[in-house]
C-alpha positions as CSV (number, residue, x, y, z in Angstrom):
1,M,138.0,77.7,114.4
2,T,134.6,78.7,116.0
3,S,134.0,81.9,117.7
4,P,133.1,81.9,121.4
5,Q,129.6,82.2,122.6
6,P,128.4,85.8,123.2
7,A,127.9,85.4,126.9
8,E,131.5,84.2,127.4
9,T,133.1,87.0,125.5
10,P,133.8,90.2,127.5
11,T,134.7,92.2,124.4
12,R,131.2,91.7,123.1
13,K,130.0,94.2,125.7
14,R,132.1,96.9,124.1
15,S,130.2,99.7,122.5
16,A,130.3,100.5,118.8
17,Q,132.7,103.4,119.6
18,T,135.3,101.3,121.5
19,A,135.3,98.0,119.5
20,T,138.2,98.1,117.1
21,L,139.0,96.1,114.0
22,A,142.0,94.7,115.7
23,E,139.9,93.3,118.5
24,I,137.4,91.8,116.2
25,A,140.2,90.3,114.1
26,R,141.8,88.8,117.2
27,E,138.4,87.3,118.3
28,A,137.7,85.9,114.8
29,G,141.2,84.4,114.6
30,V,142.1,86.4,111.5
31,S,144.2,89.4,110.5
32,A,143.0,93.0,110.6
33,P,143.4,93.3,106.8
34,T,141.0,90.3,106.5
35,V,138.4,92.1,108.6
36,S,138.9,95.2,106.4
37,K,138.4,93.1,103.3
38,V,135.0,91.8,104.7
39,L,134.0,95.4,105.5
40,N,134.8,96.5,102.0
41,G,132.9,93.7,100.3
42,R,136.0,92.1,98.8
43,A,135.4,88.7,97.2
44,D,138.8,87.1,98.2
45,V,137.6,85.9,101.7
46,A,136.5,82.4,102.5
47,P,132.7,82.2,103.1
48,S,133.2,80.7,106.6
49,T,135.6,83.4,107.5
50,R,133.3,86.1,106.1
51,A,130.3,84.7,108.1
52,R,132.4,84.6,111.3
53,V,133.6,88.2,110.9
54,E,130.1,89.5,110.0
55,E,128.6,87.8,113.1
56,L,131.2,89.5,115.3
57,L,130.7,92.9,113.6
58,R,127.0,92.5,114.3
59,V,127.3,91.3,117.9
60,H,129.8,94.1,118.7
61,G,127.5,96.6,117.1
62,Y,130.5,97.8,115.1
63,R,129.9,101.0,113.0
64,R,132.6,102.2,110.7
65,R,133.4,105.8,111.5
66,R,132.3,107.9,108.6
67,A,135.6,109.6,108.4
68,E,137.1,106.1,107.7
69,S,134.8,105.6,104.7
70,T,135.4,107.2,101.3
71,R,131.9,107.2,99.9
72,S,131.1,106.8,96.2
73,P,128.9,109.5,94.7
74,L,126.0,107.1,94.5
75,I,122.6,106.2,95.9
76,D,121.5,102.6,95.6
77,L,117.9,102.2,94.6
78,V,116.5,98.7,95.0
79,F,113.2,97.6,93.5
80,H,111.0,94.6,94.3
81,E,110.2,94.6,90.6
82,L,111.4,97.1,87.9
83,E,109.1,97.0,85.0
84,S,106.4,99.6,85.1
85,A,105.5,103.2,84.9
86,W,105.2,103.1,88.7
87,A,108.9,102.5,88.9
88,M,109.6,105.3,86.6
89,E,107.9,107.8,88.8
90,V,110.0,106.6,91.8
91,I,113.2,106.8,89.7
92,R,112.4,110.4,88.7
93,G,111.9,111.4,92.3
94,V,115.2,109.9,93.5
95,E,117.0,111.3,90.5
96,N,115.7,114.8,91.3
97,V,117.3,114.8,94.7
98,A,120.5,112.9,93.6
99,R,121.1,115.3,90.8
100,D,120.9,118.4,93.1
101,A,123.4,116.6,95.5
102,G,125.8,115.8,92.7
103,L,125.1,112.0,93.0
104,S,124.2,109.2,90.6
105,V,121.6,106.5,91.1
106,V,122.4,102.7,90.8
107,L,119.3,100.6,90.1
108,S,118.9,97.0,91.4
109,E,116.0,94.6,91.3
110,S,115.3,91.8,93.8
111,A,113.4,89.8,91.1
112,G,110.2,89.6,93.1
113,R,111.8,88.7,96.4
114,L,111.0,90.8,99.4
115,T,114.7,91.1,100.3
116,P,117.7,91.4,97.9
117,G,120.1,88.5,97.6
118,R,123.3,88.1,99.6
119,T,125.5,89.1,96.7
120,W,123.7,92.4,96.5
121,A,124.7,93.3,100.1
122,D,128.4,92.5,99.3
123,Q,128.2,94.7,96.2
124,V,126.8,97.6,98.2
125,A,129.6,97.2,100.8
126,A,132.1,97.4,97.9
127,R,130.4,100.4,96.3
128,R,130.1,102.3,99.6
129,P,127.2,104.5,98.4
130,H,125.9,107.5,100.3
131,G,122.8,105.5,101.1
132,V,120.3,102.8,100.0
133,I,116.6,103.2,99.2
134,L,114.6,100.0,99.1
135,V,111.2,100.1,97.3
136,L,108.4,97.6,98.2
137,S,111.2,95.5,99.7
138,G,113.2,95.2,102.8
139,L,116.3,93.8,104.5
140,D,116.9,90.7,106.6
141,E,118.7,91.0,109.9
142,S,122.1,90.1,108.4
143,Q,121.8,92.6,105.6
144,R,120.8,95.4,108.0
145,A,123.8,94.5,110.2
146,L,126.1,94.6,107.2
147,L,124.9,98.1,106.1
148,T,125.0,99.4,109.7
149,S,128.5,98.2,110.3
150,R,129.6,100.1,107.2
151,S,127.7,103.2,108.2
152,I,125.6,103.0,105.0
153,P,122.2,104.5,105.8
154,F,119.1,103.0,104.4
155,V,115.4,103.9,104.0
156,V,112.5,101.7,103.0
157,M,109.9,103.3,100.7
158,D,106.4,101.8,100.7
159,P,107.6,98.8,102.8
160,A,106.2,95.4,101.9
161,G,105.8,94.4,105.5
162,D,106.4,96.0,108.9
163,P,109.9,97.4,108.6
164,G,110.3,97.6,112.4
165,A,110.4,100.6,114.7
166,D,114.1,101.2,114.1
167,V,114.0,101.4,110.3
168,P,113.4,104.7,108.6
169,S,110.6,104.5,106.1
170,I,108.4,106.5,103.7
171,G,104.9,105.5,102.8
172,A,101.4,106.8,101.9
173,T,98.0,106.8,103.5
174,N,96.9,103.5,101.8
175,W,94.1,102.8,104.2
176,Q,92.7,106.3,103.7
177,G,93.0,105.9,100.0
178,G,91.1,102.6,99.9
179,L,88.4,104.3,102.1
180,A,88.1,107.3,99.8
181,A,87.9,105.2,96.6
182,T,85.2,103.0,98.0
183,R,83.3,105.8,99.7
184,H,83.2,107.6,96.3
185,L,81.5,104.6,94.7
186,V,79.1,104.3,97.6
187,D,78.1,107.9,97.3
188,L,77.3,107.4,93.6
189,G,74.8,104.8,94.7
190,H,76.7,101.5,94.2
191,T,75.9,98.7,96.6
192,R,77.7,95.8,95.0
193,I,81.4,96.9,94.9
194,G,84.2,94.5,94.0
195,A,87.9,94.8,94.9
196,I,91.0,93.5,93.2
197,S,93.7,93.6,95.8
198,G,97.5,93.4,95.3
199,P,99.6,90.6,96.9
200,T,98.4,89.9,100.4
201,R,102.0,89.8,101.7
202,M,102.3,93.5,101.0
203,M,101.3,95.9,103.8
204,C,100.1,98.6,101.4
205,S,97.8,96.1,99.6
206,R,96.3,94.9,102.8
207,A,95.8,98.5,104.0
208,R,93.9,99.5,100.8
209,V,91.5,96.5,101.1
210,D,91.0,97.3,104.8
211,G,90.0,100.8,103.8
212,Y,87.6,99.3,101.2
213,R,86.0,97.1,103.9
214,A,85.8,100.1,106.3
215,A,83.9,102.2,103.8
216,L,81.4,99.4,103.1
217,E,80.8,98.7,106.8
218,T,80.5,102.4,107.6
219,A,77.8,102.7,104.9
220,G,75.9,99.7,106.3
221,L,76.7,97.6,103.3
222,P,77.7,93.9,103.6
223,V,81.3,92.9,102.8
224,D,80.9,90.0,100.3
225,P,84.1,87.9,100.4
226,G,83.2,86.6,96.9
227,L,83.7,90.1,95.5
228,I,87.3,90.4,96.8
229,V,89.9,88.8,94.6
230,T,93.6,88.8,94.8
231,G,95.9,90.1,92.1
232,D,99.6,91.0,91.9
233,F,99.5,94.7,90.9
234,H,100.0,93.8,87.2
235,H,97.8,94.4,84.2
236,E,97.3,90.7,83.6
237,A,95.9,90.2,87.1
238,G,93.4,93.0,86.6
239,Y,92.3,91.3,83.3
240,R,92.2,87.8,84.7
241,Q,90.5,88.7,88.0
242,G,88.3,91.2,86.3
243,L,86.8,88.5,84.1
244,E,86.2,86.4,87.2
245,L,84.2,89.2,88.9
246,L,82.4,90.4,85.8
247,R,81.2,86.9,84.8
248,R,79.4,86.4,88.1
249,P,75.6,86.2,87.7
250,D,75.4,88.9,90.4
251,R,78.4,90.8,89.1
252,P,79.4,94.1,90.8
253,T,78.4,97.4,89.3
254,A,81.7,99.0,90.5
255,V,85.2,97.7,91.2
256,F,88.1,99.2,93.2
257,A,91.0,97.8,91.3
258,G,93.8,98.3,93.9
259,N,96.2,100.0,91.5
260,D,96.1,101.6,88.1
261,L,97.7,98.7,86.2
262,Q,95.0,96.3,87.5
263,A,92.4,98.9,86.6
264,L,93.7,98.9,83.0
265,G,93.4,95.1,82.9
266,L,89.9,95.4,84.2
267,Y,89.1,97.8,81.3
268,E,90.2,95.1,78.9
269,A,88.1,92.5,80.6
270,A,85.0,94.8,80.5
271,R,85.5,95.5,76.8
272,E,85.8,91.7,76.1
273,L,82.5,91.1,77.8
274,G,80.7,94.0,76.1
275,L,80.5,96.2,79.2
276,R,80.9,100.0,78.9
277,I,82.7,102.1,81.4
278,P,81.2,103.9,83.3
279,Q,77.7,103.1,82.0
280,D,77.8,99.4,82.9
281,L,80.8,99.4,85.3
282,S,82.5,102.0,87.4
283,V,86.2,101.6,88.0
284,V,88.6,103.2,90.5
285,G,92.3,102.7,90.5
286,F,95.2,103.6,92.8
287,D,98.5,105.5,92.1
288,D,97.5,108.1,89.5
289,L,100.1,107.1,87.0
290,P,100.3,109.4,83.9
291,V,98.4,106.7,81.8
292,A,95.4,107.2,84.1
293,R,94.7,110.5,82.4
294,W,95.3,109.2,78.9
295,V,93.2,106.0,78.9
296,G,89.6,106.1,77.6
297,P,87.6,107.0,79.6
298,P,90.1,108.8,81.9
299,L,90.5,106.8,85.1
300,T,89.2,107.9,88.5
301,T,92.0,106.9,90.9
302,V,93.6,107.6,94.2
303,R,96.7,109.7,93.8
304,Q,99.7,108.3,95.6
305,P,102.4,110.9,95.4
306,L,105.0,108.6,94.1
307,M,107.5,111.2,93.0
308,E,107.2,113.1,96.2
309,M,107.6,109.9,98.3
310,A,110.8,109.1,96.3
311,E,112.1,112.6,96.8
312,A,111.4,112.4,100.6
313,A,113.1,109.0,100.8
314,A,116.2,110.3,99.0
315,R,116.4,113.4,101.2
316,L,116.0,111.3,104.3
317,V,118.7,108.8,103.4
318,L,121.1,111.7,102.7
319,D,120.2,113.4,106.0
320,L,120.9,110.1,107.8
321,G,124.3,110.0,106.1
322,R,125.2,113.4,107.4
323,D,124.3,112.6,111.0
324,D,127.3,111.3,112.9
325,G,125.1,110.0,115.7
326,S,122.5,107.3,115.8
327,P,119.5,109.0,114.3
328,T,116.0,108.0,115.5
329,A,114.1,106.0,113.0
330,T,111.5,108.1,111.1
331,R,108.2,107.0,109.6
332,V,106.7,109.4,107.2
333,E,103.3,109.0,105.5
334,L,102.3,111.3,102.6
335,A,98.7,112.0,102.0
336,T,96.7,110.3,99.2
337,S,93.8,112.1,97.4
338,L,91.0,111.0,95.1
339,E,91.1,112.2,91.5
340,V,87.7,111.9,90.1
341,R,87.5,111.5,86.3
342,S,85.2,109.8,83.8
343,S,85.4,106.1,84.8
344,T,82.8,106.4,87.6
345,A,79.1,107.2,87.4
346,P,75.9,106.2,89.3
347,P,74.8,102.6,88.5
348,R,72.2,102.1,85.8
349,E,68.6,101.5,86.9
350,A,67.9,97.8,86.9
């Protein structure tokens, strides 16, 4: 049985407050308990039936009343990738807020995808957490509709792309950070400054490189496309792309590495080529992970307040869960700052 087209269905005009499970069940040609099973993420529903019910829930704009929903004492924290000190800072921040609220944190990883898989959304519906925080990730339209219909609030932290005007998100001033990092190198006297970006599909990565370009252009220096290479925010990319930059006959005297892990890879590439930091090469990272202070020489980097961003995301998702209305989407950007250490110095005289 196929559902009628939206324009032909009067009940589709109902608001989220007046559409009932019984009406949705009748339109889908199933029982109310079946609709309830779909809402609760139960597995014992045929895929075609589930898809039909989910579509009707979306079109009706159905939102489960929070009084109907017994929430688990959980916050779902979803990472694009979960394998670095960067992730640990985020986990600590969310844990700080969750602990004070008497909640636990469930960790998930989307294995490099920019959106979690479908099974993840069903599992969240079954868990019924207080909220969902997605890090360097996002949701497709069907996943957003699924969480909305269950009245499960969600917040995106450091969104990979444009999350949309109606999606609450927490970020940092990435463009300003890239500008500050590069301007610091320009002020030291460097004129050939390379950049190792993160993935171009990530908004934060593009913003940092845009800040780098703006600093060079403001200083009247040319932007050489050959000095901009693309990494993936991992140590190996910093090493590999660092070798590419440093083996050039007209190699840069300074590099903005895009993040701290790539900066550490660049350190390794410089050592392999017999270059000293900062005497032969100045390096600036981004994030200010704890390791930035421990490495030799200590790394000049842009501090991204990861723990504070995570705490803000957790507080926001809990606030959204306490609001019985339809809260206005919130976009919050926390300030970055340059932490000058020993990895940068004026270039050597030729």
